[in-house]
C-alpha positions in Angstrom: 120.0 82.5 76.1 119.2 85.9 78.0 119.1 85.6 81.8 116.0 87.5 83.0 116.6 90.8 85.0 117.3 89.6 89.0 114.3 91.5 90.5 112.7 89.1 92.5 109.8 91.3 92.5 108.9 91.3 88.6 110.5 88.0 87.6 108.7 85.2 88.1 105.7 87.0 89.4 105.7 87.9 92.9 103.0 86.6 95.4 101.5 88.9 98.5 100.9 88.6 102.0 98.5 86.5 103.4 95.5 88.5 105.3 95.9 89.6 108.7 92.6 89.0 110.7 91.8 88.3 114.2 88.1 86.3 115.1 86.0 89.0 114.6 87.4 91.8 112.1 85.1 95.0 111.8 87.3 96.7 109.3 89.3 95.1 106.1 92.2 97.6 105.5 93.1 96.4 101.3 96.0 98.0 100.1 97.3 97.2 96.6 100.7 95.4 96.7 103.0 95.0 98.7 106.2 97.3 98.4 109.5 95.3 98.1 110.9 96.3 101.5 107.3 94.7 102.4 107.7 91.6 100.8 111.3 91.4 102.1 110.7 91.7 105.9 107.1 89.6 105.0 105.3 92.6 106.8 102.2 94.7 106.0 103.9 98.2 105.5 107.2 97.5 106.1 109.1 100.6 104.7 109.8 103.1 107.5 108.9 105.7 105.5 105.3 104.4 104.8 102.8 106.6 106.7 100.7 103.4 107.6 102.0 102.5 111.3 102.3 106.4 112.3 98.6 106.6 111.3 97.7 103.2 113.6 99.9 105.0 116.3 97.5 108.3 116.2 94.4 106.4 116.0 94.8 103.6 117.7 97.7 103.8 120.1 99.8 101.5 118.1 103.8 102.3 118.7 105.5 101.9 115.1 108.5 100.8 117.4 107.1 97.4 118.8 108.0 94.5 117.0 105.9 93.3 114.2 104.0 91.0 115.4 103.0 92.6 118.4 102.0 95.4 116.5 99.9 92.9 113.9 98.5 91.8 117.3 97.3 95.2 118.6 95.6 95.3 115.0 93.9 92.5 115.3 92.8 93.3 118.8 91.3 97.0 117.7 89.3 94.5 114.7 91.1 95.9 112.0 92.0 93.1 109.3 95.0 93.8 106.9 95.2 92.6 103.1 95.8 93.5 99.5 93.9 93.4 96.3 96.3 92.0 94.7 97.6 88.6 95.5 100.7 88.5 92.5 101.8 90.4 90.0 105.0 91.4 87.8 106.4 94.7 88.7 109.6 96.4 88.5 110.0 98.4 91.9 107.6 99.1 94.2 105.5 101.8 92.4 101.8 100.7 91.6 102.0 102.4 88.2 104.0 99.4 87.9 101.9 96.4 88.6 101.0 94.9 85.3 99.5 90.7 85.0 97.7 91.6 88.4 95.7 88.2 90.0 93.4 89.3 92.4 92.9 88.2 96.1 89.6 86.3 96.7 88.1 89.7 98.6 84.3 88.5 98.3 85.9 84.8 99.9 87.2 86.5 102.9 84.1 88.8 103.2 81.9 85.9 103.4 84.0 84.1 106.1 84.0 87.5 107.9 80.1 88.3 108.6 81.5 91.1 111.3 82.6 93.4 108.9 81.5 96.6 108.5 83.6 98.5 106.3 86.2 98.1 103.9 88.8 100.7 104.0 91.3 101.3 100.4 94.5 102.4 101.3 95.4 104.7 97.9 93.4 105.0 94.6 95.3 102.2 92.8 94.1 99.9 95.2 90.2 101.5 94.7 90.6 100.9 91.4 91.9 97.1 91.3 88.9 96.8 94.3 86.0 98.4 91.4 87.0 95.6 89.4 86.1 92.9 92.1 83.3 94.0 94.1 80.6 92.8 92.9 78.4 91.0 95.1 80.1 92.7 98.0 77.6 95.0 100.2 79.5 96.2 102.8 80.4 100.2 102.4 83.8 101.0 101.4 86.3 104.1 101.4 88.8 105.6 99.6 91.5 107.0 101.8 94.8 108.1 100.9 98.0 106.5 100.3 100.0 105.8 103.0 103.2 105.0 101.0 105.6 107.6 100.6 105.2 108.1 97.4 102.1 110.3 98.3 103.6 113.4 99.2 100.7 115.3 98.4 99.3 115.3 101.8 100.7 115.8 105.3 101.1 113.4 107.8 98.3 115.1 110.0 96.3 115.4 106.9 96.1 111.5 106.1 95.1 110.7 110.1 92.5 113.4 109.4 91.1 111.5 106.4 92.3 108.3 108.1 90.0 108.9 111.3 86.8 107.5 109.5 88.1 103.7 110.3 88.5 105.3 114.1 84.8 106.1 114.5 84.1 102.5 113.1 85.1 101.0 115.5 
């Protein structure tokens, strides 16, 4: 008998994180699927090299050095919800390109349960591609933003902040 590799994100398929939302979210930020570090820490954007929290600091004044629970509280106070398009998948490593067997979250159900939503912000092209396959019937506008992942080195942090400012305009 051959033992399965000891990669918790590949075998068996790994589940993602629960959605984070306050009582009246206006913006839903959808990633693709959490990195291994995020899953290990049970935190959205748990890789310190990911630009997400630095972008939130620039746009909403949320200090990335604060404890995670405090940052999440501040995100939801800004009427921002966080989730991922993929609920579970198999993946070796953290690269989106390695996602196989994706099972999608019920985004339509989340939207129906949160009628205050006005914008869905897709964190990167993989989130956008997966979302486009399940977005039928969702009438809320969406925008694809540059990935905050450290793998996206095509843009500087300042360029990403500028593109992500669309969520600030929606607040």
